[in-house]
Rosetta silent file (secondary structure, phi, psi, omega in degrees, C-alpha in Angstrom):
SEQUENCE: MGFKKSGIHFLLFFIAFVFVLFLTDAGAGENQWKLMGKTKDKNFLVYYDTASVKHIRKDYVSLRLKKERSAEGIEQFKKDFYASVKEAEAKAGEKVNGPVEPVMKALLERETKEYAAEIDCAKNELRLPPGGSHTVTFTIVDDIESGTSTEKIKNEVCKN
SCORE:     score description
SCORE:     0.000 S_00000001
   1 L     0.000  -38.524 -179.704  -40.017   18.481   15.288 S_00000001
   2 H   -62.888  -38.399  178.614  -39.962   15.745   12.618 S_00000001
   3 H   -65.332  -40.459 -178.988  -39.165   18.292    9.881 S_00000001
   4 H   -63.002  -43.036  178.931  -36.314   19.726   11.923 S_00000001
   5 H   -64.408  -45.696 -179.385  -34.778   16.262   12.422 S_00000001
   6 H   -68.097  -33.307  176.312  -35.071   15.324    8.755 S_00000001
   7 H   -64.952  -39.872  177.803  -33.681   18.736    7.776 S_00000001
   8 H   -66.966  -42.623  178.141  -30.653   18.162   10.002 S_00000001
   9 H   -61.968  -42.530  178.397  -30.155   14.689    8.545 S_00000001
  10 H   -62.551  -43.927  179.633  -30.368   16.106    5.022 S_00000001
  11 H   -61.516  -44.001  178.265  -27.873   18.848    5.904 S_00000001
  12 H   -63.185  -42.746  177.861  -25.453   16.303    7.408 S_00000001
  13 H   -61.813  -44.237 -179.607  -25.816   14.066    4.349 S_00000001
  14 H   -62.280  -44.605  179.176  -25.211   17.037    2.027 S_00000001
  15 H   -61.896  -44.010  178.764  -22.082   18.117    3.942 S_00000001
  16 H   -63.286  -41.760  179.872  -20.715   14.555    3.872 S_00000001
  17 H   -61.939  -46.696  179.348  -21.463   14.281    0.141 S_00000001
  18 H   -63.086  -40.687  179.353  -19.671   17.570   -0.638 S_00000001
  19 H   -61.395  -44.124  178.993  -16.722   16.498    1.535 S_00000001
  20 H   -64.378  -42.323  177.298  -16.397   13.196   -0.383 S_00000001
  21 H   -61.453  -41.553  179.253  -16.579   15.049   -3.702 S_00000001
  22 H   -63.103  -45.062 -179.738  -13.875   17.459   -2.527 S_00000001
  23 H   -63.223  -40.579  179.624  -11.592   14.622   -1.447 S_00000001
  24 H   -63.909  -44.671 -179.064  -12.079   12.814   -4.750 S_00000001
  25 H   -70.602  -37.683 -177.292  -11.341   15.961   -6.747 S_00000001
  26 H   -64.538  -33.264 -178.086   -8.407   17.036   -4.546 S_00000001
  27 L   -94.257    3.766 -173.554   -6.541   13.776   -5.127 S_00000001
  28 L   -60.934  -38.038 -175.829   -7.296   13.498   -8.830 S_00000001
  29 L   -99.195    5.859 -174.373   -3.946   14.803  -10.049 S_00000001
  30 L   -86.954  -96.318 -177.743   -1.719   13.382   -7.361 S_00000001
  31 L   -84.062  137.991  175.703   -1.013    9.646   -7.332 S_00000001
  32 L  -128.181   82.086 -174.615   -1.659    7.558  -10.405 S_00000001
  33 E   -75.384  130.615  177.786   -1.019    4.020   -9.219 S_00000001
  34 E  -117.190  122.495  178.877   -0.545    1.419  -11.924 S_00000001
  35 E   -70.347  128.530 -178.496   -0.797   -2.264  -10.987 S_00000001
  36 E  -115.921   -4.827  178.035    2.243   -4.172  -12.267 S_00000001
  37 E   138.444 -164.258 -179.293    1.674   -7.619  -10.769 S_00000001
  38 E  -113.558  162.001  172.093    2.189   -9.641   -7.613 S_00000001
  39 L   -70.980  166.546 -177.396    5.210  -10.480   -5.533 S_00000001
  40 L   -57.863  -36.075 -179.630    6.733  -13.945   -6.054 S_00000001
  41 L   -80.991   -2.007  177.525    4.902  -15.316   -3.014 S_00000001
  42 L    67.818   10.115 -178.684    1.633  -13.844   -4.421 S_00000001
  43 L   -84.750  -17.236 -177.579    0.868  -12.183   -1.060 S_00000001
  44 E  -132.200  146.401  169.553    1.231   -8.592   -2.311 S_00000001
  45 E   -93.221  142.311 -177.949    0.169   -6.521   -5.291 S_00000001
  46 E  -116.554  128.443  179.472    2.877   -4.165   -6.594 S_00000001
  47 E  -124.989  159.570  164.618    2.089   -0.736   -8.017 S_00000001
  48 E  -133.035  152.207 -178.293    4.081    2.272   -9.120 S_00000001
  49 E   -89.336  107.341 -176.687    2.929    5.874   -9.302 S_00000001
  50 H   -63.761  -26.563  179.675    3.196    6.933  -12.944 S_00000001
  51 H   -76.282  -15.126 -175.635    2.973   10.603  -11.914 S_00000001
  52 H   -93.835   -6.230 -174.427    6.044   10.264   -9.659 S_00000001
  53 L   -67.823  124.060  177.476    8.511    9.044  -12.309 S_00000001
  54 E  -133.018  126.343  177.303   11.492   11.390  -12.641 S_00000001
  55 E   -85.078  104.452  179.961   14.518   10.710  -14.818 S_00000001
  56 E   -71.953  -44.583  172.178   17.451   11.842  -12.687 S_00000001
  57 E  -136.097  176.754 -179.241   19.847   10.759  -15.413 S_00000001
  58 L   -57.354  -36.689 -175.930   19.339    8.915  -18.670 S_00000001
  59 L  -114.112   22.995 -176.820   19.780    5.561  -16.898 S_00000001
  60 E  -143.277  123.803 -172.568   18.545    6.435  -13.397 S_00000001
  61 E  -126.688  138.631  170.520   14.899    6.921  -12.369 S_00000001
  62 E  -108.239  148.834 -177.822   13.183    7.885   -9.117 S_00000001
  63 E  -165.470  174.376  175.601    9.579    6.896   -8.437 S_00000001
  64 E  -109.853  136.179  176.272    7.098    5.810   -5.766 S_00000001
  65 E  -114.490  154.770  175.509    6.199    2.146   -5.237 S_00000001
  66 E  -139.765  138.073  173.120    3.305    0.658   -3.292 S_00000001
  67 E  -121.804  132.182  173.802    2.701   -2.845   -1.968 S_00000001
  68 E  -138.861  154.657 -177.154   -0.666   -3.972   -0.657 S_00000001
  69 E   -60.961  134.529  172.957   -2.033   -7.364    0.276 S_00000001
  70 L   -82.449  175.769  177.033   -3.540   -9.409   -2.545 S_00000001
  71 H   -58.146  -42.691  177.683   -6.610  -11.603   -1.997 S_00000001
  72 H   -64.201  -39.473 -179.672   -4.249  -14.531   -1.306 S_00000001
  73 H   -66.783  -37.338  177.739   -2.199  -12.340    0.999 S_00000001
  74 H   -65.197  -44.566  178.477   -5.260  -11.224    2.947 S_00000001
  75 H   -61.739  -42.098  178.415   -6.331  -14.847    3.456 S_00000001
  76 H   -64.937  -41.430  178.774   -2.811  -15.782    4.600 S_00000001
  77 H   -61.111  -46.064  178.828   -2.710  -12.781    6.951 S_00000001
  78 H   -60.836  -44.393  179.497   -6.072  -13.755    8.487 S_00000001
  79 H   -59.741  -47.520  179.460   -4.932  -17.358    8.910 S_00000001
  80 H   -64.955  -39.679 -179.435   -1.701  -16.242   10.615 S_00000001
  81 H   -63.073  -49.949 -178.769   -3.548  -13.678   12.754 S_00000001
  82 H   -65.626  -33.849  175.404   -6.128  -16.142   14.084 S_00000001
  83 H   -64.401  -39.502  178.150   -3.377  -18.699   14.753 S_00000001
  84 H   -66.364  -39.261  178.195   -1.520  -16.039   16.775 S_00000001
  85 H   -63.360  -45.513  179.183   -4.673  -15.195   18.734 S_00000001
  86 H   -61.409  -41.779  179.372   -5.229  -18.882   19.561 S_00000001
  87 H   -63.523  -42.541  178.980   -1.589  -19.249   20.607 S_00000001
  88 H   -65.628  -40.038  178.122   -1.821  -16.153   22.838 S_00000001
  89 H   -64.120  -40.729  179.492   -5.059  -17.411   24.388 S_00000001
  90 H   -64.141  -42.297  179.521   -3.453  -20.800   25.079 S_00000001
  91 H   -67.604  -37.683 -178.766   -0.441  -19.165   26.738 S_00000001
  92 H   -79.657  -20.631 -179.261   -2.629  -16.817   28.786 S_00000001
  93 L    77.811   14.910  177.223   -5.051  -19.577   29.718 S_00000001
  94 L  -152.310  160.091 -179.497   -8.087  -17.490   28.822 S_00000001
  95 L   -80.247  154.741  175.579  -10.034  -16.275   25.810 S_00000001
  96 L   -69.554  135.274  176.723   -9.730  -12.755   24.410 S_00000001
  97 L   -81.631  126.179  176.858  -12.525  -10.485   25.636 S_00000001
  98 L    86.800  173.841 -178.247  -14.461   -8.957   22.765 S_00000001
  99 L   -73.894  144.869  178.539  -14.057   -9.241   19.014 S_00000001
 100 L   -99.626   -8.654 -176.960  -10.568   -9.420   17.502 S_00000001
 101 H   -59.503  -40.869  178.251  -11.661   -8.446   13.976 S_00000001
 102 H   -61.003  -36.038  177.527  -11.156   -4.669   14.503 S_00000001
 103 H   -67.383  -44.501  179.666   -7.569   -5.334   15.570 S_00000001
 104 H   -60.698  -44.849 -179.737   -7.032   -7.610   12.589 S_00000001
 105 H   -62.710  -40.592  179.182   -8.458   -5.003   10.189 S_00000001
 106 H   -64.935  -42.544  178.274   -6.232   -2.266   11.650 S_00000001
 107 H   -67.118  -36.902  178.736   -3.149   -4.458   11.330 S_00000001
 108 H   -64.750  -39.969  177.299   -4.120   -5.449    7.808 S_00000001
 109 H   -61.578  -34.451 -179.731   -4.421   -1.782    6.793 S_00000001
 110 L   -71.568  -10.849  179.640   -0.875   -1.214    8.051 S_00000001
 111 L   -73.081  -22.600  177.117    0.355   -3.850    5.597 S_00000001
 112 L   -75.067  125.816 -176.809   -0.011   -1.400    2.688 S_00000001
 113 E  -128.449  142.319  172.529    3.326    0.365    2.262 S_00000001
 114 E  -116.173  143.298 -176.901    4.538    3.139   -0.014 S_00000001
 115 E  -133.504  140.521  164.802    8.208    3.616   -0.814 S_00000001
 116 E   -81.521  129.909 -176.059   10.355    6.239   -2.452 S_00000001
 117 E  -136.853  162.212  175.325   12.499    4.178   -4.807 S_00000001
 118 E  -134.223  143.483  176.890   15.167    4.545   -7.442 S_00000001
 119 E  -120.328  123.810  173.169   15.948    2.270  -10.359 S_00000001
 120 E   -91.511  101.190 -175.233   19.416    2.108  -11.833 S_00000001
 121 L   -63.559  -37.724 -177.243   18.515    1.032  -15.362 S_00000001
 122 L   -70.572  -39.626 -177.906   22.136    0.324  -16.366 S_00000001
 123 L   -92.263   -4.511 -179.463   22.935   -1.849  -13.318 S_00000001
 124 L    58.961   47.798 -177.061   19.458   -3.441  -13.169 S_00000001
 125 E  -126.115  143.796  171.823   19.091   -2.474   -9.487 S_00000001
 126 E  -103.661  131.535 -179.979   16.245   -1.252   -7.312 S_00000001
 127 E  -122.635  132.979  172.509   17.283    1.109   -4.509 S_00000001
 128 E  -111.932  101.350 -178.498   15.229    2.118   -1.493 S_00000001
 129 L   -70.131  163.150  179.554   16.979    5.152   -0.011 S_00000001
 130 L   -61.242  152.998  178.761   16.724    5.950    3.726 S_00000001
 131 L    97.014 -159.193 -178.811   13.611    7.700    4.945 S_00000001
 132 L    68.868 -143.282 -176.196   10.156    7.557    3.479 S_00000001
 133 L   -92.504   -0.674  174.798    7.825    4.969    4.961 S_00000001
 134 L  -105.209  160.407 -168.796   10.536    2.495    5.898 S_00000001
 135 L  -104.844   11.834 -179.769   12.686    2.929    8.975 S_00000001
 136 L   -79.525  155.211  179.937   16.153    1.989    7.754 S_00000001
 137 L  -110.483   19.467  178.566   18.962    4.528    7.761 S_00000001
 138 L  -138.696  163.568 -179.826   20.836    3.041    4.823 S_00000001
 139 L   -82.510  128.485  175.169   20.078    2.421    1.174 S_00000001
 140 E   -90.603  125.342  178.701   18.685   -1.008    0.354 S_00000001
 141 E  -117.760  129.432 -178.979   19.966   -2.243   -3.017 S_00000001
 142 E  -136.913  135.136  174.930   18.409   -5.279   -4.658 S_00000001
 143 E   -67.186  142.658  178.668   18.997   -6.806   -8.077 S_00000001
 144 L   -86.620  118.910 -177.480   15.886   -6.813  -10.236 S_00000001
 145 L   -83.828  146.417  178.819   14.957  -10.401  -11.021 S_00000001
 146 L   -64.135  138.490  175.535   13.682  -11.501  -14.398 S_00000001
 147 L    82.898    4.930 -178.264    9.940  -12.093  -14.650 S_00000001
 148 L   -96.629  166.202  176.575    9.010  -10.044  -11.566 S_00000001
 149 H   -64.622  -31.126  177.262    6.673   -7.080  -11.234 S_00000001
 150 H   -65.456  -37.264  176.661    9.742   -4.958  -10.423 S_00000001
 151 H   -65.645  -37.999  177.418   11.230   -5.919  -13.787 S_00000001
 152 H   -61.384  -41.708  178.486    7.976   -4.855  -15.471 S_00000001
 153 H   -63.646  -47.802  179.383    8.226   -1.489  -13.745 S_00000001
 154 H   -56.096  -47.179 -178.295   11.900   -1.137  -14.759 S_00000001
 155 H   -62.220  -32.773 -179.066   11.104   -1.980  -18.375 S_00000001
 156 H   -78.589  -41.108 -175.382    8.343    0.618  -18.422 S_00000001
 157 H   -87.552  -19.600 -177.146   10.182    3.518  -16.743 S_00000001
 158 L   -90.702   -8.613  179.037   13.636    2.924  -18.216 S_00000001
 159 L   -69.882  141.857 -175.214   12.632    3.047  -21.850 S_00000001
 160 L   -92.915    0.000    0.000   13.837    6.234  -23.508 S_00000001
């Protein structure tokens, strides 16, 4: 019986190992995220996918952007989360049953966002068209500020 159990454990381990190898290999050529810096408030890291860059015109580029919480941002999120839990407990007049960390971790994971974006190199503008991972139905246009991670991305993708 002991051999059968250890054989099953080995088989399960082997299947999991092969699955992880497959996932690693399957995503190898897809996204190539390059860290470009932090947001001004230092709460998020900003990346762009170098494999997604497409020059629509000489001065107009489409690409994918990603924002995820930085170490400072994670600490700020935790601080805000626990303050919200305390406030909710005070209003309800009772403590939360069970651990709140799984909820916090799930909410923290949702903080990572990917965006389809466009950069107008001539006008120095970042555009987030409707759709993708954001829920707006209009194009968001923002000027690219000097010294920001977005400017670093623009300088890298707009060079000819």
